[in-house]
N, C-alpha and C positions, 0 to 999 in steps of 0.2 A: 577078691579083685576087682578094685574099682572101672566103671567102665567112664570111657570117656567120650565126651558128646561137643560137638562143634557146628556152629552154626555156619552158617554158605549165604552169604549176601550174591544176590544176584543183581547184574546192573544193563542196561541197555546203551553202548555205548555207539554214537551220531559222526559218523565220519563225513567230511566234508567232499566231492568229489574232487579232485585239481581238474586245473587249467593247464594243460599240456601243449594248446594248439599253439602258442608261439617257438614253443621246441624247436627246432631241427637233426637230421643227423650231420654228427660231426661239434654241436655246441658241447662245452664242455660245464658242468653241472656240478653244484652242492646237492650230496644227497641224504637225508632225513631219516631214515628207515625206525618206524617204531620200536623193532627188535637190532636189529644191525647194528644202530648207531651212526656216525657222519664218518661219509668217506667222498671223494673225488671219484668223477665218473665221467664221459663222454658218451652222448645220445648216439646210438648203433642205428635205431631202424623205430618205427611206430607207426599204428594201424592207419587206417586214411581218417577215422574219427577222433585218435587223440587220446583213445580209451586205453590203448595198452601202450607203452614203450618198452624198447631194448638198451640196455645201459650196458660201457663197457667200464669195470671198476677201475681205475689206475692202480689199485696198490697192490691186488691182487691178478690183475687183467681177465680175469673173466665176465664174460655174458650173463645178463639177468634182466628177464621180464618184471616187469610192474604192471596192471592196473589201476587207476585214478582213483579206485577206491579204499586200497587197500589202507591207507595214510601216508603213504609214502610222499615227502615235499620232495620237489629237483628246484630247486635256484639256479639259474645260470649263474657265470660265474661274468664279475666284471670287470 
């Protein structure tokens, strides 16, 4: 029986902090999440420093919180 070996490459990913200071509760946004994909939401609440934001998904009606270092992009709907 032959043994299989594999090399695992390690990498460092740098995530730029998102600037959510212009977003306010009630704002409609397009969410681009690295694992959950793209969806639409409404800003529900955020911290005073805008480092964490709560959104309500329009399709599922669920509330989620994200920090500005998770790689989540929130783009205001126009």
